[in-house]
Structures are given as structure tokens and as C-alpha cells.
C-alpha positions in Angstrom: 0.0 0.0 0.0 1.1 3.6 -0.5 0.4 6.8 1.4 0.6 10.5 1.7 2.9 9.9 4.6 5.7 9.2 2.1 5.8 5.5 2.7 5.0 2.2 1.1 4.0 -0.8 3.3 4.3 -4.5 2.7 1.6 -6.8 4.0 1.4 -10.6 4.4 -1.8 -11.7 2.8 -1.4 -15.5 2.4 -4.4 -16.4 4.5 -7.0 -14.1 2.9 -10.0 -14.0 3.1 -10.0 -15.8 6.5 -7.3 -13.7 8.2 -6.7 -10.0 7.9 -3.4 -8.9 6.3 -0.5 -8.5 8.7 2.0 -5.6 8.3 5.4 -6.9 7.4 7.1 -3.5 7.3 7.4 0.0 6.0 9.7 1.4 3.3 10.5 5.0 4.2 12.7 6.0 1.2 10.6 8.8 -0.4 10.9 12.6 -0.2 7.2 13.2 -1.2 3.8 11.4 -1.4 3.9 7.8 -2.7 1.3 7.4 -5.3 1.4 3.7 -6.4 3.2 0.4 -6.1 3.1 -2.8 -8.2 4.8 -6.2 -8.0 6.4 -7.8 -11.0 4.6 -10.9 -12.3 7.2 -13.2 -10.6 7.1 -11.2 -7.3 10.8 -10.5 -7.4 10.5 -6.7 -7.9 8.4 -4.0 -6.4 8.1 -0.7 -8.3 7.1 2.3 -6.2 6.3 5.7 -7.8 5.4 9.1 -6.4 5.4 12.8 -6.5 9.1 13.0 -6.2 9.2 12.1 -9.9 11.3 9.0 -9.2 10.6 5.3 -10.0 12.2 3.0 -7.5 12.6 -0.7 -8.1 13.1 -2.8 -5.1 14.3 -6.4 -5.1 12.2 -8.8 -3.0 14.0 -11.9 -1.8 13.5 -14.6 0.7 16.1 -14.6 3.5 19.4 -16.1 2.3 21.3 -16.2 5.6 22.6 -12.6 5.3 21.6 -10.1 7.9 19.9 -7.7 5.4 18.8 -4.2 6.4 22.4 -3.0 7.1 22.1 0.2 5.1 19.4 2.8 4.3 18.5 1.1 1.0 17.7 -2.4 2.3 15.2 -3.7 4.8 14.4 -7.1 6.4 10.8 -7.9 7.3 10.8 -11.3 8.9 12.2 -13.7 6.3 11.7 -11.2 3.4 14.6 -9.0 2.4 13.9 -5.8 0.4 16.8 -3.9 -1.2 16.9 -1.0 -3.6 17.7 -2.2 -7.1 17.7 1.1 -8.9 16.1 4.6 -9.2 15.0 5.9 -12.6 13.9 9.5 -13.3 12.8 10.7 -16.7 11.6 14.3 -16.1 10.1 16.7 -13.5 6.5 15.2 -13.4 4.7 13.4 -10.7 4.5 9.7 -11.4 0.9 8.5 -10.8 1.0 4.8 -11.5 3.1 1.9 -12.9 2.4 -1.5 -14.4 4.5 -4.5 -15.2 3.9 -6.4 -18.5 3.7 -10.1 -18.4 7.1 -11.5 -17.6 8.1 -12.7 -21.1 8.0 -9.1 -22.3 10.1 -7.6 -19.5 8.6 -4.2 -19.6 7.3 -1.7 -17.1 5.1 1.3 -17.8 4.9 4.5 -15.8 2.4 7.3 -16.2 2.7 10.9 -15.1 1.1 14.3 -14.4 2.4 15.7 -17.7 0.2 13.4 -19.9 3.0 11.0 -20.8 3.5 7.3 -20.6 7.0 5.8 -20.4 7.8 2.2 -21.1 11.0 0.8 -19.6 13.1 -2.3 -20.3 13.2 -3.8 -16.8 16.3 -5.9 -17.3 18.4 -3.1 -18.9 16.8 -0.4 -16.7 16.4 1.9 -19.6 13.6 3.9 -21.3 12.5 2.3 -24.6 9.4 4.4 -25.4 7.9 7.7 -24.3 4.3 8.4 -25.5 2.5 11.8 -25.3 -1.0 10.5 -25.8 -3.1 12.5 -23.3 -3.7 16.2 -22.8 -3.9 15.9 -19.0 -2.8 13.7 -16.0 -2.4 10.0 -16.8 -3.9 8.3 -13.8 -3.3 4.7 -14.5 -2.0 2.1 -17.0 -2.2 -1.6 -17.5 -0.8 -4.2 -19.8 -2.6 -7.2 -21.3 -1.8 -9.9 -23.8 -4.8 -10.5 -26.1 -4.6 -13.4 -28.6 -4.1 -12.2 -32.1 -3.6 -8.6 -31.0 -0.4 -9.1 -29.0 0.7 -6.9 -26.1 -1.6 -4.0 -25.3 -1.1 -1.0 -23.0 -4.1 0.8 -21.7 -4.1 4.2 -20.1 -6.7 6.5 -18.5 -6.7 10.2 -18.0 -8.9 13.1 -17.0 -8.7 14.5 -20.6 -11.7 14.3 -22.8 
């Protein structure tokens, strides 16, 4: 979950709907409001975006015997280790949302206040496409694979 308190929280939800989620921990690595978070399809990465105009990718790993949490960019929540993989910044616009493509495509989309969508190569950590398709804030985006149409990216905005 994300919040105006500049944090993202990780919750343990493996017993839903019978047991309420349990807070694993809080990531406090932002300088402004955190707008959105999304896990990669395999659960190994967490993308967190916000009003500080930065996309942060966090590695999610099961405990491997190391202490974890030894510096400001890594945390240990029970047997889950979270470490900062990279920070990517494209321009001075609030990032509103993000979405991972199905794993075989290896892409991540971000959308922003300036009406743009950016598509990133997750493995190379580089921008592969920037689309100016809206005249206003892009609130959300999502990938889908549709038979005979291939990979699709949807976006929504408050433009008309």
C-alpha cells in the first residue's frame, strides 16, 4: 500500500480471506507522497512511484542467511529482504502509476502528471518508449496480452 505519509507498506496476505493482512514492514525512502506500487509478475521486484518524480525498483527476496537491512536502502521484514535495485527518473513530473507487463516481455510502464506514458526495459533499466498521448494527467495504466492482438497497453486520463 502507498500513502501521503511518504511510505510504502508490505503486507502478508497469504491467509485471505480468512485472516486480515499483517503488516510486514514500511519502506520510508521517499521525499514526497507515494502514489502507487506494483509487483512484477514473478514477485521479485516492487516498483514504487510518487510525487518526487522517481521510479524506485526494489528487489524482493527470501532470507538467504545474510543479515539484510544493514544500510538505508535495504530492509528485512521477517524472512523477506527488500533492497533498492535502482532509481529511474525521466523528467520533472509526478508519477501517478506503474504496471509491469507479463514477464516474457520484461517491460514496465509509468504514467505521469504531464500526460506521458513511459515504457522501460526492466532488465536493462532503460527507457524504450515515451508516449505523449493525453492532454492531462495520466492516472493509471495496465498491460494485457490478447490473442491475435499481441501486447496492449491501456491508459486513462482526465482529458476528454
